[in-house]
C-alpha positions in Angstrom: 93.7 86.1 77.5 92.3 89.0 75.4 88.6 89.6 75.4 86.8 91.4 72.6 83.4 90.8 74.3 80.2 91.3 72.4 79.0 93.1 75.5 81.7 95.8 75.1 82.2 98.4 72.5 84.9 97.7 70.0 87.2 100.4 71.4 87.5 98.5 74.6 89.9 95.5 74.9 90.2 93.5 78.2 93.4 91.6 78.9 92.3 89.0 81.4 95.4 88.2 83.4 94.6 85.8 86.2 95.5 86.6 89.8 99.1 87.6 90.0 98.3 90.5 87.7 95.0 92.4 87.6 93.0 92.6 84.4 94.1 95.5 82.1 91.5 97.5 80.2 92.7 99.1 77.0 90.8 102.0 75.3 91.4 103.3 71.8 89.4 106.4 71.1 89.4 108.9 68.2 89.1 112.0 70.4 90.4 110.7 73.7 93.3 108.7 72.4 94.6 105.5 73.9 94.5 104.6 77.6 95.1 101.6 79.9 93.3 101.1 83.1 95.5 99.1 85.6 98.8 97.6 84.6 99.3 94.3 86.4 102.2 93.0 88.6 105.8 94.0 88.0 107.0 90.5 87.1 104.5 90.5 84.2 105.4 94.0 83.0 107.2 92.7 79.8 104.0 90.8 78.9 101.8 93.8 79.7 104.0 95.9 77.5 103.8 93.4 74.6 100.0 93.1 74.9 99.6 96.8 74.7 102.1 97.3 71.9 100.5 94.6 69.9 97.0 96.0 70.3 98.0 99.6 69.6 99.8 98.5 66.4 102.5 101.2 66.5 100.4 104.0 68.1 101.6 105.4 71.4 100.0 104.7 74.8 98.8 108.2 75.8 97.3 107.6 79.3 97.7 105.2 82.3 95.0 105.1 85.0 95.0 103.1 88.2 91.8 102.2 90.1 94.0 101.8 93.2 97.6 101.3 94.1 97.9 97.6 95.1 100.9 96.1 93.4 98.9 93.8 91.1 97.1 96.9 89.6 100.0 99.3 89.2 103.2 97.2 89.0 103.5 97.7 85.3 103.3 101.5 85.5 107.1 102.0 85.6 107.7 99.9 82.5 104.9 101.5 80.5 106.2 105.0 81.5 109.6 104.0 80.4 108.2 102.8 77.0 106.0 105.8 76.6 107.5 108.7 78.6 104.7 111.0 77.5 101.9 108.9 78.8 99.9 110.8 81.5 99.4 108.7 84.6 96.3 109.3 86.8 95.8 107.8 90.3 93.2 108.1 93.0 94.1 111.1 95.3 94.4 109.2 98.6 98.0 108.1 98.3 99.4 110.8 95.9 101.8 112.1 98.5 103.2 108.6 99.2 103.8 108.2 95.4 105.5 111.5 95.2 107.8 110.6 98.1 107.8 106.9 97.1 107.0 105.5 100.6 106.9 101.8 99.8 105.7 101.0 103.4 102.7 103.4 103.3 101.9 102.1 99.8 101.6 98.6 101.3 104.4 96.9 99.3 106.7 96.3 102.3 103.9 95.2 104.7 102.6 92.7 102.1 106.0 91.4 101.0 105.3 92.5 97.4 107.2 94.5 94.8 106.4 97.6 92.9 109.0 99.6 90.9 108.6 103.4 91.6 106.5 105.3 89.2 105.3 108.9 88.9 101.8 110.3 88.8 100.8 113.3 86.7 97.1 113.8 87.7 94.4 112.5 90.0 91.2 110.5 89.5 89.0 112.5 91.7 85.7 110.8 92.8 82.7 112.8 91.6 84.4 113.8 88.3 84.4 112.2 84.9 87.2 111.2 82.6 87.1 110.6 78.8 87.9 107.0 77.8 87.1 105.6 74.4 85.4 108.9 73.5 82.8 108.6 76.2 82.7 110.2 79.7 83.3 107.7 82.5 82.2 108.6 86.0 84.8 108.2 88.8 83.2 106.8 92.0 84.9 106.3 95.4 84.9 102.6 96.3 86.4 102.1 99.7 86.5 98.7 101.4 89.1 96.5 99.8 91.3 99.6 99.7 90.2 102.9 101.3 91.5 104.9 98.3 90.1 102.8 95.5 87.8 104.0 92.8 85.5 102.4 90.2 84.8 103.7 86.8 81.3 103.7 85.2 80.1 104.6 81.7 76.4 105.2 81.9 75.5 105.1 78.1 76.5 101.5 77.8 76.2 100.6 81.5 79.8 99.4 81.8 81.5 99.3 85.2 85.2 98.8 85.8 84.9 97.4 89.3 88.5 96.8 90.2 88.4 94.6 93.4 85.2 96.0 94.8 83.2 93.3 93.0 84.2 90.2 91.1 81.9 87.6 89.6 82.3 85.6 92.7 83.3 87.8 95.6 85.6 90.8 96.2 89.1 91.5 97.3 90.6 91.1 100.8 89.4 94.0 103.0 92.9 95.2 103.9 91.9 98.0 106.4 90.3 95.3 108.5 93.7 93.5 108.7 95.2 96.7 110.2 92.5 97.0 112.9 90.3 99.5 111.1 86.6 98.9 110.6 85.9 98.6 106.9 83.3 95.9 106.3 80.7 98.7 106.3 82.7 100.4 103.6 82.5 97.3 101.5 78.7 97.2 102.0 78.4 100.8 101.0 80.4 100.3 97.9 78.2 97.3 96.9 75.2 99.6 97.4 76.8 102.2 95.1 77.3 99.6 92.4 73.7 98.4 92.7 72.4 102.0 92.3 74.6 102.4 89.2 72.9 99.3 87.8 75.6 98.3 85.4 74.7 96.0 82.5 78.2 94.6 82.3 81.2 94.5 84.7 84.9 94.4 83.9 86.3 93.1 87.2 89.9 93.5 88.5 90.3 89.7 88.2 88.3 87.1 86.3 86.1 87.3 83.3 83.8 90.1 82.2 80.3 89.3 83.5 76.7 90.5 83.1 74.7 88.8 85.9 75.4 91.7 88.3 72.5 90.9 90.7 73.8 87.4 91.3 77.3 88.7 92.0 76.1 91.4 94.3 74.0 88.8 96.3 77.0 86.5 96.6 79.3 89.3 97.6 76.9 90.4 100.3 76.6 86.9 101.7 80.3 86.6 101.8 80.7 89.9 103.5 78.1 89.0 106.1 80.1 85.8 106.9 83.3 87.8 107.3 81.6 90.5 109.4 80.2 87.9 111.7 83.5 86.1 112.1 86.5 88.5 111.4 89.0 85.7 112.2 87.6 83.8 109.1 88.4 86.9 107.0 91.9 87.1 108.6 92.6 83.5 107.8 91.4 83.9 104.3 93.6 87.0 103.9 96.7 85.2 105.2 96.3 82.4 102.8 95.7 84.8 99.9 99.0 86.6 100.7 100.8 83.3 100.9 99.3 82.0 97.7 100.0 85.3 95.9 103.7 85.0 96.7 103.7 81.4 95.5 102.1 82.6 92.3 105.1 84.9 91.9 107.8 82.4 92.7 106.0 79.3 91.3 108.1 77.1 93.6 110.1 77.6 96.7 111.6 75.6 99.6 109.0 75.5 102.4 111.5 76.8 104.9 112.2 79.8 102.7 108.5 80.5 102.2 108.0 80.4 106.0 111.0 82.6 106.5 109.5 85.2 104.1 106.2 85.1 105.9 107.9 85.6 109.3 109.7 88.7 107.8 106.5 90.1 106.2 104.7 92.5 108.6 101.2 91.6 107.7 101.6 88.0 108.9 102.9 89.1 112.3 100.0 91.6 112.5 97.4 88.9 111.6 98.9 86.4 114.0 99.0 88.9 116.9 95.4 90.1 116.3 93.7 86.8 115.6 95.8 83.7 116.1 98.0 84.5 119.1 96.8 81.3 120.8 99.0 79.4 118.3 102.8 79.5 118.1 103.6 81.7 115.0 105.7 78.9 113.4 102.9 76.4 113.8 100.3 78.9 112.4 102.4 79.6 109.4 103.0 75.9 108.8 99.2 75.4 109.0 98.6 78.0 106.3 101.0 76.2 103.9 99.3 72.9 104.8 95.9 74.5 104.1 97.1 75.6 100.6 98.1 72.0 99.9 94.9 70.5 101.2 92.8 72.9 99.1 94.7 72.1 95.9 96.2 75.6 95.7 99.8 74.2 96.2 101.6 70.9 95.8 104.3 69.7 98.2 107.2 67.6 97.0 109.6 66.9 99.8 110.7 70.2 101.2 109.5 72.1 98.2 106.1 73.9 97.7 104.9 74.3 94.1 102.1 76.5 92.8 99.1 74.6 91.6 
């Protein structure tokens, strides 16, 4: 879905992609040239390329920017770099060394059981600086929590925030450092405070539609965060189901035995089980996750097959 929202200047186009791919934000400026913020998941890279090519109408893509390096936000980088070799790619600084060396484990792709073709980076999105997009300066703000290295982008003249997974209309992304045993719920709270102080008029989230009722979304996010902080196992269970659903989104259908085998081979599931659910046999716990997806309507079961719903 392409959005030319009346709340956004005409030089900004939002490709609302769903959940397997993050939203993509395309800028077309006279002075700053063309730029794309976040590039979706690798299995959607051909569609991402087609969307960008159609919108640019023969002009080249000059810049690629990533708010963070989860696979659903940078999985299209390699395809776009191949299509436009001259496009400058900017990433947050925290994982630059892992990109240079291409450490797929440190970049989270192996632990989460996800894919991301290797790409290069040319420059860094340093928090505390500005970058020109659509001929206006956008502030780069650190936004740890969901990902310790994430940034958000804010354009103060029009009050536009590109919030990535720090704030959605209804919630925020899984707090991945918490799954690894690091305390990060306080980082989520601090990032929500930063967003509130910026006082955006409109938010382009990492997933879901552009929205303007920021106060309502912040209130909902804080209540959700409070629930997770009070009961970390609730967050861990939510995260496990998100990871399972995400892979089902990629595959669309898979034999249940194969899905459970994938989960057993994916490090994050073993880590979550050990930290939070060790009182259950791992096979029983993984089966219960799949059953929960079916009960919630997020999946359909037909015999031994699980289908995305």
